[in-house]
N, CA and C atoms of all chains as a GROMACS GRO file, in nm:
protein
  633
    1MET      N    1  10.262  12.791  12.036
    1MET     CA    2  10.357  12.903  12.037
    1MET      C    3  10.288  13.037  12.022
    2LYS      N    4  10.180  13.031  11.937
    2LYS     CA    5  10.103  13.155  11.914
    2LYS      C    6  10.035  13.198  12.040
    3LYS      N    7   9.993  13.096  12.121
    3LYS     CA    8   9.920  13.122  12.244
    3LYS      C    9  10.005  13.202  12.345
    4ILE      N   10  10.136  13.165  12.351
    4ILE     CA   11  10.222  13.230  12.450
    4ILE      C   12  10.252  13.374  12.406
    5HIS      N   13  10.259  13.397  12.272
    5HIS     CA   14  10.279  13.534  12.224
    5HIS      C   15  10.161  13.622  12.259
    6THR      N   16  10.040  13.567  12.241
    6THR     CA   17   9.918  13.639  12.276
    6THR      C   18   9.918  13.671  12.424
    7ALA      N   19   9.962  13.571  12.506
    7ALA     CA   20   9.962  13.591  12.649
    7ALA      C   21  10.058  13.703  12.690
    8TYR      N   22  10.179  13.704  12.628
    8TYR     CA   23  10.277  13.812  12.654
    8TYR      C   24  10.220  13.949  12.614
    9LEU      N   25  10.150  13.952  12.498
    9LEU     CA   26  10.089  14.075  12.449
    9LEU      C   27   9.981  14.122  12.549
   10LEU      N   28   9.899  14.029  12.596
   10LEU     CA   29   9.792  14.062  12.691
   10LEU      C   30   9.852  14.118  12.821
   11ALA      N   31   9.958  14.051  12.872
   11ALA     CA   32  10.023  14.097  12.994
   11ALA      C   33  10.079  14.237  12.976
   12ALA      N   34  10.139  14.266  12.857
   12ALA     CA   35  10.197  14.396  12.830
   12ALA      C   36  10.086  14.502  12.822
   13VAL      N   37   9.978  14.471  12.750
   13VAL     CA   38   9.864  14.565  12.739
   13VAL      C   39   9.806  14.594  12.878
   14GLY      N   40   9.790  14.488  12.959
   14GLY     CA   41   9.736  14.503  13.095
   14GLY      C   42   9.821  14.593  13.178
   15LEU      N   43   9.955  14.569  13.169
   15LEU     CA   44  10.050  14.650  13.247
   15LEU      C   45  10.046  14.795  13.203
   16GLY      N   46  10.036  14.817  13.070
   16GLY     CA   47  10.027  14.950  13.014
   16GLY      C   48   9.904  15.021  13.066
   17LEU      N   49   9.788  14.955  13.062
   17LEU     CA   50   9.663  15.014  13.112
   17LEU      C   51   9.672  15.049  13.259
   18LEU      N   52   9.735  14.961  13.333
   18LEU     CA   53   9.753  14.979  13.478
   18LEU      C   54   9.838  15.104  13.504
   19ALA      N   55   9.950  15.115  13.428
   19ALA     CA   56  10.038  15.228  13.445
   19ALA      C   57   9.971  15.359  13.407
   20ILE      N   58   9.894  15.358  13.296
   20ILE     CA   59   9.824  15.480  13.255
   20ILE      C   60   9.720  15.519  13.359
   21GLY      N   61   9.649  15.421  13.411
   21GLY     CA   62   9.550  15.450  13.515
   21GLY      C   63   9.612  15.509  13.638
   22VAL      N   64   9.722  15.451  13.685
   22VAL     CA   65   9.788  15.502  13.805
   22VAL      C   66   9.844  15.643  13.781
   23TYR      N   67   9.898  15.666  13.659
   23TYR     CA   68   9.951  15.796  13.625
   23TYR      C   69   9.843  15.904  13.634
   24PHE      N   70   9.722  15.874  13.574
   24PHE     CA   71   9.616  15.973  13.574
   24PHE      C   72   9.553  15.992  13.712
   25ILE      N   73   9.555  15.888  13.798
   25ILE     CA   74   9.503  15.901  13.932
   25ILE      C   75   9.594  15.997  14.010
   26LYS      N   76   9.728  15.982  13.985
   26LYS     CA   77   9.825  16.066  14.061
   26LYS      C   78   9.824  16.212  14.012
   27THR      N   79   9.806  16.230  13.874
   27THR     CA   80   9.823  16.365  13.820
   27THR      C   81   9.691  16.436  13.788
   28GLY      N   82   9.588  16.361  13.742
   28GLY     CA   83   9.465  16.426  13.696
   28GLY      C   84   9.372  16.468  13.811
   29ASP      N   85   9.398  16.581  13.875
   29ASP     CA   86   9.316  16.626  13.988
   29ASP      C   87   9.186  16.694  13.943
   30ASP      N   88   9.191  16.756  13.822
   30ASP     CA   89   9.075  16.836  13.780
   30ASP      C   90   8.976  16.763  13.691
   31LEU      N   91   8.984  16.632  13.692
   31LEU     CA   92   8.890  16.553  13.605
   31LEU      C   93   8.751  16.549  13.671
   32GLN      N   94   8.650  16.570  13.586
   32GLN     CA   95   8.510  16.576  13.637
   32GLN      C   96   8.425  16.463  13.579
   33GLY      N   97   8.323  16.424  13.653
   33GLY     CA   98   8.222  16.330  13.605
   33GLY      C   99   8.278  16.197  13.564
   34LEU      N  100   8.239  16.155  13.441
   34LEU     CA  101   8.278  16.025  13.390
   34LEU      C  102   8.428  16.014  13.368
   35LEU      N  103   8.490  16.128  13.332
   35LEU     CA  104   8.636  16.129  13.309
   35LEU      C  105   8.711  16.092  13.437
   36ALA      N  106   8.656  16.133  13.551
   36ALA     CA  107   8.724  16.107  13.680
   36ALA      C  108   8.726  15.956  13.708
   37ALA      N  109   8.626  15.884  13.653
   37ALA     CA  110   8.620  15.738  13.680
   37ALA      C  111   8.709  15.660  13.586
   38LEU      N  112   8.745  15.724  13.471
   38LEU     CA  113   8.825  15.650  13.370
   38LEU      C  114   8.955  15.594  13.419
   39PRO      N  115   9.037  15.670  13.496
   39PRO     CA  116   9.164  15.613  13.545
   39PRO      C  117   9.142  15.485  13.629
   40TYR      N  118   9.038  15.488  13.710
   40TYR     CA  119   9.009  15.371  13.799
   40TYR      C  120   8.964  15.249  13.715
   41LEU      N  121   8.887  15.286  13.611
   41LEU     CA  122   8.843  15.183  13.518
   41LEU      C  123   8.964  15.118  13.446
   42SER      N  124   9.055  15.209  13.409
   42SER     CA  125   9.178  15.164  13.342
   42SER      C  126   9.262  15.075  13.434
   43VAL      N  127   9.272  15.110  13.560
   43VAL     CA  128   9.344  15.029  13.658
   43VAL      C  129   9.277  14.892  13.671
   44GLY      N  130   9.144  14.891  13.684
   44GLY     CA  131   9.070  14.769  13.698
   44GLY      C  132   9.088  14.677  13.580
   45LEU      N  133   9.066  14.736  13.462
   45LEU     CA  134   9.082  14.655  13.337
   45LEU      C  135   9.223  14.605  13.320
   46GLY      N  136   9.320  14.695  13.351
   46GLY     CA  137   9.463  14.659  13.340
   46GLY      C  138   9.498  14.540  13.429
   47CYS      N  139   9.444  14.544  13.552
   47CYS     CA  140   9.473  14.433  13.646
   47CYS      C  141   9.414  14.302  13.592
   48VAL      N  142   9.292  14.308  13.540
   48VAL     CA  143   9.227  14.187  13.491
   48VAL      C  144   9.304  14.132  13.372
   49ILE      N  145   9.339  14.216  13.275
   49ILE     CA  146   9.406  14.171  13.153
   49ILE      C  147   9.546  14.119  13.188
   50PHE      N  148   9.618  14.194  13.275
   50PHE     CA  149   9.751  14.153  13.316
   50PHE      C  150   9.748  14.016  13.388
   51GLY      N  151   9.649  14.000  13.478
   51GLY     CA  152   9.632  13.874  13.550
   51GLY      C  153   9.606  13.759  13.458
   52HIS      N  154   9.518  13.783  13.362
   52HIS     CA  155   9.481  13.677  13.264
   52HIS      C  156   9.604  13.638  13.181
   53GLY      N  157   9.675  13.741  13.136
   53GLY     CA  158   9.796  13.718  13.052
   53GLY      C  159   9.903  13.642  13.130
   54MET      N  160   9.929  13.685  13.254
   54MET     CA  161  10.030  13.618  13.335
   54MET      C  162   9.994  13.475  13.369
   55GLY      N  163   9.865  13.456  13.398
   55GLY     CA  164   9.814  13.320  13.422
   55GLY      C  165   9.840  13.227  13.304
   56GLU      N  166   9.815  13.276  13.185
   56GLU     CA  167   9.836  13.201  13.064
   56GLU      C  168   9.983  13.171  13.041
   57ILE      N  169  10.070  13.272  13.070
   57ILE     CA  170  10.215  13.255  13.057
   57ILE      C  171  10.263  13.143  13.149
   58VAL      N  172  10.220  13.152  13.277
   58VAL     CA  173  10.264  13.053  13.378
   58VAL      C  174  10.213  12.912  13.336
   59LEU      N  175  10.089  12.907  13.286
   59LEU     CA  176  10.031  12.780  13.245
   59LEU      C  177  10.108  12.719  13.129
   60GLN      N  178  10.143  12.803  13.032
   60GLN     CA  179  10.216  12.756  12.913
   60GLN      C  180  10.357  12.706  12.950
   61HIS      N  181  10.425  12.780  13.041
   61HIS     CA  182  10.558  12.738  13.087
   61HIS      C  183  10.550  12.606  13.164
   62ALA      N  184  10.448  12.597  13.251
   62ALA     CA  185  10.429  12.472  13.329
   62ALA      C  186  10.401  12.356  13.237
   63SER      N  187  10.318  12.377  13.135
   63SER     CA  188  10.283  12.275  13.039
   63SER      C  189  10.404  12.225  12.962
   64SER      N  190  10.493  12.317  12.927
   64SER     CA  191  10.611  12.278  12.850
   64SER      C  192  10.713  12.199  12.934
   65ARG      N  193  10.712  12.228  13.066
   65ARG     CA  194  10.803  12.157  13.158
   65ARG      C  195  10.750  12.023  13.199
   66ALA      N  196  10.614  12.013  13.211
   66ALA     CA  197  10.554  11.885  13.251
   66ALA      C  198  10.446  11.847  13.150
   67PRO      N  199  10.486  11.793  13.037
   67PRO     CA  200  10.386  11.759  12.931
   67PRO      C  201  10.285  11.654  12.977
   68GLU      N  202  10.327  11.561  13.068
   68GLU     CA  203  10.234  11.458  13.116
   68GLU      C  204  10.119  11.522  13.194
   69ALA      N  205  10.156  11.616  13.283
   69ALA     CA  206  10.054  11.683  13.364
   69ALA      C  207   9.964  11.769  13.274
   70ALA      N  208  10.028  11.829  13.172
   70ALA     CA  209   9.950  11.913  13.078
   70ALA      C  210   9.849  11.828  13.002
   71LYS      N  211   9.890  11.706  12.965
   71LYS     CA  212   9.802  11.617  12.893
   71LYS      C  213   9.685  11.577  12.982
   72ASP      N  214   9.715  11.547  13.111
   72ASP     CA  215   9.609  11.509  13.206
   72ASP      C  216   9.511  11.625  13.224
   73LEU      N  217   9.564  11.747  13.230
   73LEU     CA  218   9.480  11.864  13.245
   73LEU      C  219   9.388  11.882  13.126
   74GLU      N  220   9.442  11.860  13.005
   74GLU     CA  221   9.367  11.869  12.880
   74GLU      C  222   9.256  11.766  12.880
   75ILE      N  223   9.290  11.644  12.921
   75ILE     CA  224   9.190  11.535  12.927
   75ILE      C  225   9.078  11.571  13.022
   76GLU      N  226   9.113  11.622  13.141
   76GLU     CA  227   9.013  11.662  13.240
   76GLU      C  228   8.919  11.768  13.183
   77LYS      N  229   8.980  11.861  13.105
   77LYS     CA  230   8.902  11.973  13.049
   77LYS      C  231   8.804  11.923  12.942
   78LYS      N  232   8.852  11.829  12.859
   78LYS     CA  233   8.772  11.780  12.747
   78LYS      C  234   8.683  11.660  12.781
   79ASP      N  235   8.700  11.606  12.901
   79ASP     CA  236   8.625  11.488  12.940
   79ASP      C  237   8.474  11.509  12.928
   80GLU      N  238   8.407  11.419  12.855
   80GLU     CA  239   8.264  11.441  12.825
   80GLU      C  240   8.178  11.441  12.951
   81ARG      N  241   8.217  11.361  13.053
   81ARG     CA  242   8.138  11.357  13.175
   81ARG      C  243   8.152  11.489  13.250
   82ASN      N  244   8.277  11.543  13.258
   82ASN     CA  245   8.296  11.671  13.321
   82ASN      C  246   8.220  11.782  13.251
   83ILE      N  247   8.218  11.779  13.117
   83ILE     CA  248   8.144  11.879  13.040
   83ILE      C  249   7.992  11.865  13.068
   84ALA      N  250   7.945  11.740  13.073
   84ALA     CA  251   7.803  11.717  13.100
   84ALA      C  252   7.765  11.766  13.241
   85ILE      N  253   7.855  11.743  13.338
   85ILE     CA  254   7.829  11.788  13.475
   85ILE      C  255   7.820  11.942  13.477
   86ALA      N  256   7.920  12.005  13.411
   86ALA     CA  257   7.925  12.150  13.410
   86ALA      C  258   7.797  12.209  13.344
   87ASN      N  259   7.756  12.146  13.233
   87ASN     CA  260   7.638  12.195  13.164
   87ASN      C  261   7.509  12.180  13.246
   88ARG      N  262   7.500  12.065  13.318
   88ARG     CA  263   7.381  12.042  13.401
   88ARG      C  264   7.376  12.146  13.515
   89ALA      N  265   7.496  12.169  13.574
   89ALA     CA  266   7.503  12.268  13.683
   89ALA      C  267   7.463  12.406  13.633
   90LYS      N  268   7.511  12.439  13.513
   90LYS     CA  269   7.478  12.572  13.454
   90LYS      C  270   7.328  12.582  13.428
   91ALA      N  271   7.270  12.472  13.378
   91ALA     CA  272   7.126  12.472  13.350
   91ALA      C  273   7.045  12.493  13.478
   92LYS      N  274   7.086  12.429  13.585
   92LYS     CA  275   7.020  12.444  13.713
   92LYS      C  276   7.033  12.590  13.762
   93ALA      N  277   7.156  12.642  13.749
   93ALA     CA  278   7.180  12.781  13.791
   93ALA      C  279   7.097  12.879  13.708
   94TYR      N  280   7.078  12.848  13.579
   94TYR     CA  281   6.998  12.934  13.491
   94TYR      C  282   6.853  12.938  13.540
   95ASP      N  283   6.798  12.820  13.570
   95ASP     CA  284   6.661  12.812  13.621
   95ASP      C  285   6.645  12.895  13.748
   96MET      N  286   6.745  12.880  13.837
   96MET     CA  287   6.739  12.956  13.964
   96MET      C  288   6.752  13.105  13.937
   97MET      N  289   6.836  13.142  13.842
   97MET     CA  290   6.858  13.285  13.810
   97MET      C  291   6.730  13.349  13.755
   98ILE      N  292   6.661  13.275  13.667
   98ILE     CA  293   6.536  13.326  13.610
   98ILE      C  294   6.432  13.347  13.720
   99PHE      N  295   6.426  13.252  13.812
   99PHE     CA  296   6.332  13.265  13.924
   99PHE      C  297   6.369  13.383  14.013
  100LEU      N  298   6.499  13.394  14.047
  100LEU     CA  299   6.544  13.500  14.136
  100LEU      C  300   6.527  13.638  14.074
  101ILE      N  301   6.563  13.650  13.946
  101ILE     CA  302   6.549  13.782  13.880
  101ILE      C  303   6.402  13.826  13.876
  102SER      N  304   6.312  13.731  13.843
  102SER     CA  305   6.170  13.770  13.840
  102SER      C  306   6.120  13.807  13.978
  103ALA      N  307   6.164  13.736  14.080
  103ALA     CA  308   6.123  13.767  14.217
  103ALA      C  309   6.177  13.906  14.258
  104LEU      N  310   6.306  13.929  14.219
  104LEU     CA  311   6.369  14.059  14.250
  104LEU      C  312   6.296  14.172  14.178
  105LEU      N  313   6.261  14.149  14.051
  105LEU     CA  314   6.192  14.247  13.970
  105LEU      C  315   6.056  14.284  14.037
  106PHE      N  316   5.988  14.180  14.081
  106PHE     CA  317   5.859  14.204  14.147
  106PHE      C  318   5.878  14.283  14.279
  107ALA      N  319   5.981  14.243  14.355
  107ALA     CA  320   6.006  14.306  14.483
  107ALA      C  321   6.044  14.454  14.462
  108VAL      N  322   6.132  14.484  14.370
  108VAL     CA  323   6.173  14.625  14.352
  108VAL      C  324   6.060  14.706  14.291
  109ALA      N  325   5.973  14.641  14.213
  109ALA     CA  326   5.859  14.712  14.152
  109ALA      C  327   5.762  14.760  14.260
  110ILE      N  328   5.733  14.673  14.358
  110ILE     CA  329   5.638  14.714  14.464
  110ILE      C  330   5.706  14.806  14.570
  111MET      N  331   5.841  14.810  14.567
  111MET     CA  332   5.910  14.900  14.659
  111MET      C  333   5.911  15.043  14.606
  112GLY      N  334   5.872  15.059  14.480
  112GLY     CA  335   5.860  15.192  14.420
  112GLY      C  336   5.995  15.256  14.394
  113ILE      N  337   6.091  15.181  14.343
  113ILE     CA  338   6.224  15.239  14.314
  113ILE      C  339   6.218  15.320  14.185
  114ASP      N  340   6.327  15.386  14.157
  114ASP     CA  341   6.342  15.471  14.039
  114ASP      C  342   6.306  15.390  13.911
  115LEU      N  343   6.225  15.453  13.821
  115LEU     CA  344   6.177  15.380  13.702
  115LEU      C  345   6.290  15.335  13.613
  116MET      N  346   6.397  15.416  13.601
  116MET     CA  347   6.511  15.380  13.518
  116MET      C  348   6.574  15.251  13.563
  117LEU      N  349   6.590  15.240  13.697
  117LEU     CA  350   6.652  15.120  13.755
  117LEU      C  351   6.561  14.998  13.733
  118LEU      N  352   6.432  15.022  13.747
  118LEU     CA  353   6.336  14.913  13.726
  118LEU      C  354   6.338  14.865  13.578
  119LEU      N  355   6.347  14.963  13.486
  119LEU     CA  356   6.352  14.929  13.347
  119LEU      C  357   6.480  14.855  13.313
  120LEU      N  358   6.590  14.896  13.379
  120LEU     CA  359   6.718  14.829  13.361
  120LEU      C  360   6.710  14.679  13.400
  121PHE      N  361   6.648  14.655  13.515
  121PHE     CA  362   6.625  14.518  13.563
  121PHE      C  363   6.541  14.441  13.461
  122ALA      N  364   6.429  14.507  13.418
  122ALA     CA  365   6.335  14.441  13.329
  122ALA      C  366   6.400  14.412  13.195
  123PHE      N  367   6.484  14.502  13.147
  123PHE     CA  368   6.553  14.483  13.020
  123PHE      C  369   6.650  14.369  13.029
  124THR      N  370   6.722  14.364  13.143
  124THR     CA  371   6.820  14.253  13.164
  124THR      C  372   6.747  14.119  13.160
  125TYR      N  373   6.634  14.110  13.228
  125TYR     CA  374   6.554  13.990  13.235
  125TYR      C  375   6.506  13.952  13.093
  126PHE      N  376   6.457  14.050  13.021
  126PHE     CA  377   6.408  14.033  12.885
  126PHE      C  378   6.521  13.985  12.793
  127PHE      N  379   6.641  14.046  12.808
  127PHE     CA  380   6.754  14.012  12.725
  127PHE      C  381   6.793  13.864  12.748
  128VAL      N  382   6.796  13.821  12.872
  128VAL     CA  383   6.832  13.684  12.904
  128VAL      C  384   6.733  13.586  12.838
  129ILE      N  385   6.604  13.620  12.848
  129ILE     CA  386   6.499  13.535  12.790
  129ILE      C  387   6.513  13.530  12.639
  130MET      N  388   6.540  13.644  12.573
  130MET     CA  389   6.556  13.650  12.429
  130MET      C  390   6.683  13.571  12.386
  131TYR      N  391   6.788  13.583  12.464
  131TYR     CA  392   6.911  13.514  12.436
  131TYR      C  393   6.890  13.363  12.436
  132THR      N  394   6.814  13.317  12.535
  132THR     CA  395   6.778  13.173  12.543
  132THR      C  396   6.696  13.134  12.420
  133THR      N  397   6.598  13.214  12.386
  133THR     CA  398   6.511  13.182  12.274
  133THR      C  399   6.591  13.175  12.142
  134TYR      N  400   6.684  13.270  12.125
  134TYR     CA  401   6.767  13.274  12.005
  134TYR      C  402   6.847  13.144  11.995
  135TYR      N  403   6.916  13.104  12.104
  135TYR     CA  404   6.999  12.982  12.096
  135TYR      C  405   6.917  12.855  12.084
  136ARG      N  406   6.796  12.856  12.144
  136ARG     CA  407   6.708  12.742  12.129
  136ARG      C  408   6.672  12.724  11.981
  137TYR      N  409   6.640  12.835  11.917
  137TYR     CA  410   6.601  12.831  11.774
  137TYR      C  411   6.724  12.789  11.692
  138LYS      N  412   6.840  12.846  11.723
  138LYS     CA  413   6.963  12.816  11.647
  138LYS      C  414   6.998  12.668  11.655
  139PHE      N  415   6.994  12.614  11.779
  139PHE     CA  416   7.028  12.472  11.797
  139PHE      C  417   6.924  12.383  11.735
  140TYR      N  418   6.797  12.428  11.736
  140TYR     CA  419   6.687  12.353  11.677
  140TYR      C  420   6.715  12.335  11.525
  141LYS      N  421   6.766  12.443  11.463
  141LYS     CA  422   6.797  12.440  11.321
  141LYS      C  423   6.918  12.350  11.295
  142GLU      N  424   7.015  12.359  11.384
  142GLU     CA  425   7.142  12.285  11.366
  142GLU      C  426   7.123  12.133  11.385
  143MET      N  427   7.043  12.097  11.483
  143MET     CA  428   7.039  11.955  11.520
  143MET      C  429   6.922  11.881  11.451
  144MET      N  430   7.069  10.168  13.122
  144MET     CA  431   7.158  10.087  13.036
  144MET      C  432   7.265  10.023  13.122
  145ASN      N  433   7.281   9.892  13.105
  145ASN     CA  434   7.384   9.821  13.180
  145ASN      C  435   7.507   9.803  13.090
  146ASN      N  436   7.619   9.771  13.152
  146ASN     CA  437   7.739   9.741  13.065
  146ASN      C  438   7.829   9.638  13.134
  147ARG      N  439   7.914   9.581  13.049
  147ARG     CA  440   8.007   9.480  13.099
  147ARG      C  441   8.152   9.533  13.099
  148LEU      N  442   8.162   9.668  13.107
  148LEU     CA  443   8.293   9.731  13.093
  148LEU      C  444   8.395   9.682  13.197
  149GLU      N  445   8.352   9.677  13.323
  149GLU     CA  446   8.443   9.634  13.428
  149GLU      C  447   8.494   9.494  13.404
  150GLU      N  448   8.400   9.406  13.371
  150GLU     CA  449   8.433   9.264  13.346
  150GLU      C  450   8.531   9.253  13.229
  151ILE      N  451   8.501   9.324  13.119
  151ILE     CA  452   8.588   9.318  13.001
  151ILE      C  453   8.725   9.378  13.027
  152ARG      N  454   8.725   9.490  13.100
  152ARG     CA  455   8.852   9.557  13.133
  152ARG      C  456   8.940   9.465  13.217
  153LYS      N  457   8.878   9.404  13.317
  153LYS     CA  458   8.956   9.312  13.405
  153LYS      C  459   9.005   9.190  13.329
  154LYS      N  460   8.924   9.144  13.234
  154LYS     CA  461   8.962   9.028  13.155
  154LYS      C  462   9.090   9.061  13.072
  155HIS      N  463   9.098   9.186  13.029
  155HIS     CA  464   9.213   9.232  12.950
  155HIS      C  465   9.331   9.273  13.040
  156GLY      N  466   9.307   9.269  13.169
  156GLY     CA  467   9.413   9.307  13.266
  156GLY      C  468   9.460   9.452  13.256
  157ILE      N  469   9.362   9.538  13.236
  157ILE     CA  470   9.392   9.682  13.224
  157ILE      C  471   9.339   9.757  13.346
  158LYS      N  472   9.417   9.852  13.391
  158LYS     CA  473   9.373   9.936  13.502
  158LYS      C  474   9.280  10.047  13.450
  159GLN      N  475   9.199  10.098  13.539
  159GLN     CA  476   9.108  10.210  13.503
  159GLN      C  477   9.188  10.328  13.443
  160GLU      N  478   9.304  10.361  13.508
  160GLU     CA  479   9.386  10.472  13.462
  160GLU      C  480   9.435  10.453  13.320
  161GLU      N  481   9.475  10.329  13.291
  161GLU     CA  482   9.529  10.300  13.157
  161GLU      C  483   9.419  10.311  13.052
  162LEU      N  484   9.303  10.260  13.083
  162LEU     CA  485   9.189  10.269  12.990
  162LEU      C  486   9.148  10.416  12.968
  163ALA      N  487   9.147  10.490  13.079
  163ALA     CA  488   9.109  10.630  13.071
  163ALA      C  489   9.206  10.707  12.982
  164ARG      N  490   9.334  10.677  12.997
  164ARG     CA  491   9.436  10.747  12.918
  164ARG      C  492   9.421  10.711  12.768
  165ALA      N  493   9.396  10.584  12.744
  165ALA     CA  494   9.384  10.538  12.605
  165ALA      C  495   9.260  10.602  12.536
  166LEU      N  496   9.157  10.618  12.615
  166LEU     CA  497   9.033  10.674  12.557
  166LEU      C  498   9.025  10.827  12.567
  167GLU      N  499   9.125  10.886  12.634
  167GLU     CA  500   9.132  11.030  12.659
  167GLU      C  501   9.012  11.082  12.731
  168VAL      N  502   8.979  11.006  12.842
  168VAL     CA  503   8.876  11.055  12.934
  168VAL      C  504   8.936  11.046  13.075
  169SER      N  505   8.864  11.101  13.171
  169SER     CA  506   8.917  11.097  13.310
  169SER      C  507   8.893  10.956  13.371
  170ARG      N  508   8.970  10.925  13.474
  170ARG     CA  509   8.956  10.795  13.541
  170ARG      C  510   8.817  10.788  13.606
  171GLN      N  511   8.769  10.904  13.654
  171GLN     CA  512   8.637  10.906  13.720
  171GLN      C  513   8.526  10.869  13.619
  172THR      N  514   8.545  10.905  13.494
  172THR     CA  515   8.446  10.872  13.392
  172THR      C  516   8.439  10.721  13.376
  173ILE      N  517   8.554  10.656  13.375
  173ILE     CA  518   8.559  10.510  13.360
  173ILE      C  519   8.488  10.448  13.484
  174GLY      N  520   8.518  10.500  13.601
  174GLY     CA  521   8.457  10.450  13.724
  174GLY      C  522   8.304  10.465  13.720
  175SER      N  523   8.258  10.582  13.676
  175SER     CA  524   8.114  10.606  13.667
  175SER      C  525   8.047  10.519  13.566
  176LEU      N  526   8.117  10.493  13.455
  176LEU     CA  527   8.063  10.403  13.351
  176LEU      C  528   8.047  10.263  13.408
  177GLU      N  529   8.153  10.218  13.477
  177GLU     CA  530   8.147  10.083  13.533
  177GLU      C  531   8.039  10.065  13.639
  178ASN      N  532   8.017  10.173  13.716
  178ASN     CA  533   7.913  10.166  13.817
  178ASN      C  534   7.772  10.186  13.764
  179GLY      N  535   7.765  10.223  13.636
  179GLY     CA  536   7.634  10.245  13.573
  179GLY      C  537   7.572  10.378  13.610
  180ARG      N  538   7.656  10.468  13.668
  180ARG     CA  539   7.604  10.600  13.706
  180ARG      C  540   7.601  10.694  13.586
  181TYR      N  541   7.679  10.664  13.486
  181TYR     CA  542   7.688  10.753  13.370
  181TYR      C  543   7.680  10.671  13.242
  182ASN      N  544   7.595  10.719  13.148
  182ASN     CA  545   7.586  10.653  13.015
  182ASN      C  546   7.672  10.731  12.919
  183PRO      N  547   7.760  10.663  12.843
  183PRO     CA  548   7.847  10.737  12.753
  183PRO      C  549   7.778  10.792  12.631
  184SER      N  550   7.846  10.889  12.567
  184SER     CA  551   7.796  10.937  12.436
  184SER      C  552   7.819  10.826  12.338
  185ILE      N  553   7.752  10.834  12.222
  185ILE     CA  554   7.771  10.729  12.122
  185ILE      C  555   7.915  10.723  12.073
  186LEU      N  556   7.981  10.840  12.072
  186LEU     CA  557   8.123  10.846  12.026
  186LEU      C  558   8.212  10.770  12.124
  187LEU      N  559   8.190  10.794  12.255
  187LEU     CA  560   8.272  10.724  12.355
  187LEU      C  561   8.244  10.574  12.355
  188ALA      N  562   8.116  10.541  12.333
  188ALA     CA  563   8.079  10.400  12.330
  188ALA      C  564   8.153  10.332  12.212
  189PHE      N  565   8.160  10.398  12.098
  189PHE     CA  566   8.230  10.342  11.985
  189PHE      C  567   8.382  10.329  12.012
  190LYS      N  568   8.435  10.434  12.079
  190LYS     CA  569   8.579  10.431  12.111
  190LYS      C  570   8.611  10.312  12.202
  191ILE      N  571   8.523  10.292  12.301
  191ILE     CA  572   8.542  10.179  12.396
  191ILE      C  573   8.536  10.046  12.318
  192ALA      N  574   8.431  10.036  12.235
  192ALA     CA  575   8.415   9.909  12.158
  192ALA      C  576   8.535   9.883  12.069
  193ARG      N  577   8.583   9.988  12.003
  193ARG     CA  578   8.699   9.971  11.913
  193ARG      C  579   8.823   9.935  11.992
  194TYR      N  580   8.837   9.995  12.108
  194TYR     CA  581   8.955   9.967  12.192
  194TYR      C  582   8.962   9.820  12.225
  195PHE      N  583   8.849   9.760  12.260
  195PHE     CA  584   8.845   9.617  12.296
  195PHE      C  585   8.817   9.527  12.177
  196GLU      N  586   8.806   9.585  12.058
  196GLU     CA  587   8.778   9.512  11.935
  196GLU      C  588   8.650   9.427  11.950
  197LEU      N  589   8.546   9.494  12.000
  197LEU     CA  590   8.416   9.426  12.019
  197LEU      C  591   8.308   9.516  11.958
  198ASN      N  592   8.188   9.459  11.949
  198ASN     CA  593   8.074   9.540  11.907
  198ASN      C  594   8.018   9.613  12.030
  199ILE      N  595   7.954   9.727  12.003
  199ILE     CA  596   7.896   9.804  12.114
  199ILE      C  597   7.802   9.719  12.198
  200GLU      N  598   7.720   9.634  12.126
  200GLU     CA  599   7.619   9.556  12.195
  200GLU      C  600   7.682   9.452  12.286
  201GLU      N  601   7.809   9.418  12.261
  201GLU     CA  602   7.876   9.320  12.348
  201GLU      C  603   7.920   9.384  12.479
  202ILE      N  604   7.928   9.516  12.481
  202ILE     CA  605   7.972   9.585  12.601
  202ILE      C  606   7.851   9.652  12.672
  203PHE      N  607   7.771   9.722  12.596
  203PHE     CA  608   7.655   9.792  12.653
  203PHE      C  609   7.527   9.720  12.624
  204ILE      N  610   7.450   9.701  12.728
  204ILE     CA  611   7.326   9.624  12.717
  204ILE      C  612   7.208   9.717  12.739
  205TYR      N  613   7.129   9.734  12.636
  205TYR     CA  614   7.011   9.822  12.647
  205TYR      C  615   6.890   9.740  12.694
  206GLU      N  616   6.834   9.784  12.804
  206GLU     CA  617   6.715   9.716  12.854
  206GLU      C  618   6.597   9.814  12.853
  207GLU      N  619   6.492   9.778  12.777
  207GLU     CA  620   6.379   9.866  12.769
  207GLU      C  621   6.304   9.865  12.902
  208GLU      N  622   6.270   9.989  12.947
  208GLU     CA  623   6.198   9.999  13.076
  208GLU      C  624   6.056   9.951  13.058
  209GLU      N  625   6.008   9.875  13.156
  209GLU     CA  626   5.872   9.825  13.150
  209GLU      C  627   5.774   9.936  13.183
  210LYS      N  628   5.670   9.948  13.095
  210LYS     CA  629   5.571  10.052  13.117
  210LYS      C  630   5.471  10.005  13.223
  211GLU      N  631   5.437  10.098  13.313
  211GLU     CA  632   5.340  10.058  13.419
  211GLU      C  633   5.198  10.050  13.368
   0.00000   0.00000   0.00000
């Protein structure tokens, strides 16, 4: 029951953000720089939050009308083989991502692009590696 | 690891769907277990053993791989 209330709240917040964004796009002609992008950001965020909320509302209503199908869906979601498959696929994608980002980093470095952009790429790569190291250490302690 | 899941399930006259529902896993998981394509977690192995009122070793057979 709490889940559906949160979903309604999310949908309302999303709709509100969408309306505010559209209002400022229509009226705010003299906005400069970052402020000019804010209404569009608000519309984008509003759409995402509204979509997520509505999706959850529809799912909750469908689940209450067809509890058997909802139970099957829950089983599929929690099924250990499905989880193992998803985790293996994610691990493969991670390996590929690490390879691709390093190749991209090397390529943009020899292309002589803007240093800030290069540092942004390098920091992203470094962050991903550190994130992996942190969780490896955390799980090592836990298990 | 080999198992006798299909043989035991058929002996009990249970369909894959029914077993999957009772164990709260997907039917595909039961199929993969029976084909030997997937080895269950220790928790699922216990659940299966309890469901059939057997010991784990009576269902799952561990065979040590021969070293070359």
